[in-house]
C-alpha positions in Angstrom: -19.1 8.1 -1.9 -21.1 11.2 -1.3 -18.3 13.4 -2.6 -18.2 11.4 -5.8 -21.9 11.6 -6.3 -21.9 15.4 -5.7 -19.0 15.9 -8.0 -20.6 13.8 -10.7 -23.9 15.7 -10.2 -22.2 19.0 -10.6 -20.6 17.7 -13.8 -23.9 16.5 -15.2 -23.1 12.8 -15.0 -25.2 11.7 -12.0 -28.9 12.4 -12.1 -30.1 11.0 -8.8 -30.1 12.4 -5.3 -26.7 12.0 -3.7 -27.3 9.3 -1.1 -24.0 7.4 -0.5 -25.4 4.3 -2.2 -23.2 2.6 -4.8 -26.1 1.6 -6.9 -26.7 1.2 -10.6 -27.2 5.0 -11.1 -23.8 5.7 -9.5 -22.0 3.0 -11.5 -23.6 4.3 -14.7 -22.6 7.9 -13.8 -19.0 6.8 -13.2 -19.0 4.9 -16.5 -20.3 8.0 -18.4 -17.6 10.1 -16.7 -14.8 7.6 -17.5 -15.9 7.5 -21.1 -15.9 11.3 -21.4 -12.4 11.5 -19.8 -11.0 8.6 -21.9 -10.3 6.6 -18.7 -10.5 2.8 -18.4 -14.3 2.2 -18.1 -15.0 0.1 -15.0 -18.0 1.8 -13.3 -15.9 1.7 -10.2 -14.3 4.4 -8.1 -10.7 3.6 -8.8 -7.6 5.7 -8.2 -7.5 7.1 -11.8 -11.1 8.2 -11.7 -10.9 9.7 -8.2 -7.7 11.6 -9.2 -9.4 13.0 -12.3 -12.4 14.0 -10.3 -10.1 15.8 -8.0 -11.3 13.9 -4.9 -8.4 13.6 -2.6 -8.0 11.9 0.8 -10.2 9.0 0.1 -9.2 5.4 0.7 -11.6 4.2 -2.0 -8.7 3.9 -4.5 -7.8 0.5 -3.1 -11.3 -0.8 -2.7 -13.7 -1.8 -5.4 -17.3 -1.3 -4.7 -19.9 -4.0 -5.0 -23.4 -3.3 -6.1 -26.0 -3.6 -3.4 -28.1 -6.0 -5.5 -25.1 -8.4 -5.6 -24.7 -8.4 -1.8 -28.3 -9.2 -1.2 -28.9 -11.4 -4.2 -31.1 -14.4 -3.3 -31.5 -13.3 0.3 -34.5 -12.1 2.3 -33.5 -8.4 1.9 -33.2 -8.5 -1.9 -36.3 -6.5 -2.4 -36.0 -4.3 0.7 -35.9 -0.6 0.5 -32.5 1.0 -0.2 -32.4 2.6 3.3 -33.0 -0.7 5.0 -30.2 -2.3 2.8 -27.8 0.5 3.7 -28.6 0.0 7.4 -28.1 -3.7 7.1 -24.8 -3.3 5.4 -23.7 -0.9 8.2 -24.6 -3.4 10.9 -22.9 -6.2 9.0 -19.8 -4.1 8.7 -20.0 -3.2 12.4 -20.4 -6.8 13.5 -17.7 -8.1 11.1 -15.4 -5.4 12.6 -16.2 -6.5 16.1 -15.5 -10.1 15.1 -12.1 -9.1 13.6 -13.0 -9.9 9.9 -13.4 -6.4 8.5 -11.4 -3.2 9.0 -13.0 -0.9 6.4 -15.4 1.9 6.9 -18.8 1.2 8.5 -20.6 3.3 5.9 -23.3 1.1 4.5 -21.5 0.8 1.1 -20.7 -2.7 -0.1 -17.1 -3.2 -1.2 -14.7 -6.1 -2.0 -13.2 -5.9 1.5 -16.6 -6.5 3.1 -17.4 -9.3 0.7 -14.1 -10.9 1.6 -14.8 -10.5 5.3 -18.3 -12.1 4.8 -16.7 -15.1 3.0 -14.0 -15.5 5.7 -16.7 -15.4 8.4 -18.9 -17.8 6.5 -15.9 -20.2 6.1 -15.0 -20.0 9.7 -18.5 -20.8 10.8 -19.1 -23.6 8.4 -21.6 -21.6 6.3 -21.8 -21.7 2.5 -19.3 -19.2 1.2 -21.3 -16.8 -0.9 -20.0 -13.5 0.2 -23.6 -12.4 0.3 -25.9 -11.3 3.1 -28.2 -14.4 2.6 -30.6 -15.7 5.3 -28.0 -17.9 7.1 -25.4 -15.1 7.2 -27.9 -12.5 8.4 -29.0 -14.8 11.2 -25.4 -15.8 12.1 -24.3 -12.2 12.3 -27.4 -11.5 14.4 -28.8 -9.1 11.8 -32.2 -10.9 11.4 -34.4 -11.8 14.3 -37.2 -13.6 12.4 -38.2 -14.6 8.9 -38.6 -11.0 7.7 -35.8 -8.7 6.7 -34.6 -6.0 9.1 
């Protein structure tokens, strides 16, 4: 993610501070780049976009990234600071890995593999299958100790 943001910054498409967060600024920068290169416009880091950017050796080609706002939508961390959200996603990825539901990177970046892992974990535990880090999921994954977000 950081390599993509740095490359998009150097090309003039990303205007934020590279921070490994797949947020709205990164998605917009990817869309601008895809438009300029006549690629399929998805706002996602897909194989075609990564290849054109010249970013090799990344496994991101097979994973679609999920905006942070979608992962926390309706939950107690929805309005938390970005750093807190990244840390929470990292911990969720770590816990889901330990439980055998997730095998992707523990990088704090939401992706479809993580959302699928959350859904599978929620289903196995009898939780509502949202694929989101809502209150029940945060508590169940031992990521929230009280009524406030981490």
